[in-house]
C-alpha angles and dihedrals in degrees: 000000000000089000091054092050091050092052091048092051091049092052092048092050091052091050092051094042097055095065089045091054091047090049091053095041118108114231122209119221117193113220098196137109133171113272114276098180132083124225090262091059098255119129120231095217144334097273095110091052090052091054090054094059119097090258092049131092094258093037091080089097089075089062096054118115121220091251095048114124105221135165114201115213099204128204105194094203088066093043090051092052090050090051090050091049093050091062092056126276145199129230122231090258089060093252116135115252120247103204102069093112090047088055092046092051091047092053091049090053093045091053089052096053102031132073140152091277097056100031121087126187121234131181117302110262092007091250128193113276091216096058096037089057092046099045113015109017091144090055096055093089089050092053091051097046094048091050092050094048093049094047090051090051090050094049097034094231140073119275137193125256124235106201095185106129130225105266096190117118126236137181121236124193116233092243090055092051091050091047094049094048092048091049092049091051092050093046091052092052093047091047088063094059105030133043105283090222088072089062098042095103093057095041092051091043089066089060092049092051090055093061106122092216095070110123110248092231091058097049096087090049093052094044093051090047092051093048090051090051092050091051089055090051093049091050093055087082108042150136113248111241114239144137134235139204107214118205102166130072089228118032142156114227117212103230115190117220122194128207113190095172126101089236132081109242139201117208146139135245124220120196122190123185117228093219141015096265091088137040127195136206129213123267103200130217116349127202118207119189119223116280094003147123122224135183117225120193111230114198114221135178120214118212101174141009122255133068131321141152141216125225104214120194130178116220138178118254089273093056098256112147119253121200123328129330117246127212117220116199119224127199106197115203096162126130107204123228092249092052090048092052093047091049092048093048092048091050091048092050090049091051091049090051092052092049092048092051091049092051092050092051091048093052092045093053094047096054098047118104120214117222120238118253115265094232092058092049092052094049092047091055092051094052093047093053095052 
């Protein structure tokens, strides 16, 4: 009997304890969604706005009670897009967005229920652990630190960092992998010569595009948009395309270099001829002020007339290529000194030959005797005999 009572009390205590534990448990709420915005600030559709409504994934914050124990795991890339949406926004088809007030109400509610004590920073863009480790392992710390700094600025106080990665899987096309690796390489090189802040949008975009939650139908749109943005970055440091007509055997070509960054840069320029009609010489280190154009004189040597071209590539001081190479067309109308001498000597020899032949003919004609006519000889004989 006592044993039965003890078992009953144990069961009752467990039943009563479970709600108490749940009441004291801390729930984690992920504030993160796949990017919905292009690099130019336009949104591709209204899906983010739908998620912010009370029935949406991010709208759960409207259901929280004052006594709820919540920890918000915050992805600042999502929070930034919501802030942008709340000020009014445009869709990619140039139609005005309709969820700006939804975004504003969501932000008001988030500010009510969040603070530095219950908000934890995660990695910017909430990217896939698998692909971060394969492609940009060295950038992972950067994604985490940027997210933490921006969340602290938003809340006005320091926050903790949750370094737990996104374990969800995602498929990446081969062309996307190639594009991302090439972009990362170029951004690393540029970061060594310009202020890294000028490249932050593209570096962080890589993390956003590795979020496993991106809808498959939107992937081509985001990839094309990112590649366009990277082309614009590459073209900020460039060689102006042009063509020259070269009339001297040795000449210095005025090559125009463009710096579209807000930073002064130091770099080098490498020029390679496409054939053996032209040779080039090095220029040395070049300094380009911020937002400027500058002409650099490139010494060349011309060995033969005709057409040629130069492949001109900007590099950092270690010789790593920056941006795209440019081909400069050359029209070579130069007669080299050697050719001039050979032509002159040939003409002189020809003239000497003509003069010699003329002299010989003159001498030959002067020394030749003409015979007397037969009629005159006969008549002369007759007269003499009479």
